[in-house]
KOLVODO-411372 format. One record per residue (C-alpha): residue number from 1; chain; residue in three letters; x, y, z. Coordinates in steps of 0.2 Angstrom, whole numbers. Layout:
N
- i,ch,aa,px,py,pz
- NUM,A,Ala,X,Y,Z
...
# end
This chain:
53
- i,ch,aa,px,py,pz
- 1,A,Met,-307,-76,-487
- 2,A,Phe,-288,-81,-482
- 3,A,Ile,-274,-70,-477
- 4,A,Ala,-261,-69,-490
- 5,A,Thr,-242,-77,-485
- 6,A,Pro,-231,-61,-479
- 7,A,Pro,-215,-58,-488
- 8,A,Asp,-200,-70,-485
- 9,A,Ser,-188,-60,-473
- 10,A,Ala,-176,-64,-459
- 11,A,Glu,-189,-60,-445
- 12,A,Thr,-202,-71,-454
- 13,A,Ala,-190,-85,-454
- 14,A,Arg,-187,-81,-436
- 15,A,Leu,-204,-83,-431
- 16,A,Tyr,-207,-99,-442
- 17,A,Gly,-192,-107,-435
- 18,A,Ala,-197,-103,-416
- 19,A,Asn,-215,-110,-418
- 20,A,Ala,-209,-126,-428
- 21,A,Asp,-196,-129,-415
- 22,A,Ser,-208,-128,-401
- 23,A,Glu,-224,-135,-409
- 24,A,Gly,-217,-147,-423
- 25,A,Phe,-226,-134,-436
- 26,A,Val,-230,-117,-440
- 27,A,Met,-248,-112,-434
- 28,A,Asn,-260,-101,-443
- 29,A,Leu,-258,-88,-431
- 30,A,Thr,-239,-86,-433
- 31,A,Arg,-241,-84,-451
- 32,A,Ala,-254,-69,-446
- 33,A,Trp,-242,-62,-434
- 34,A,Ala,-227,-62,-447
- 35,A,Trp,-234,-48,-456
- 36,A,Arg,-230,-39,-441
- 37,A,Pro,-216,-48,-432
- 38,A,Asp,-212,-30,-423
- 39,A,Val,-228,-30,-415
- 40,A,Phe,-229,-47,-410
- 41,A,Asp,-212,-46,-401
- 42,A,Ala,-220,-31,-391
- 43,A,Phe,-235,-40,-388
- 44,A,Ala,-224,-56,-382
- 45,A,Gly,-214,-45,-369
- 46,A,Leu,-230,-37,-362
- 47,A,Arg,-239,-54,-361
- 48,A,Asn,-223,-61,-352
- 49,A,Gln,-221,-46,-341
- 50,A,Leu,-240,-49,-335
- 51,A,Ser,-239,-66,-332
- 52,A,Lys,-223,-64,-321
- 53,A,Pro,-230,-68,-302
# end
């Protein structure tokens, strides 16, 4: 089973662009997070806070 591609949006383009810039390609995990960029942003913010010394 494969996850369908999320609809094109400004948020999806932002996630794909940031991933392509940092990795050179768009990872499958980023494609999955693109369904809920709001949740990804919240998760990434929390992860960054927790990893600070």
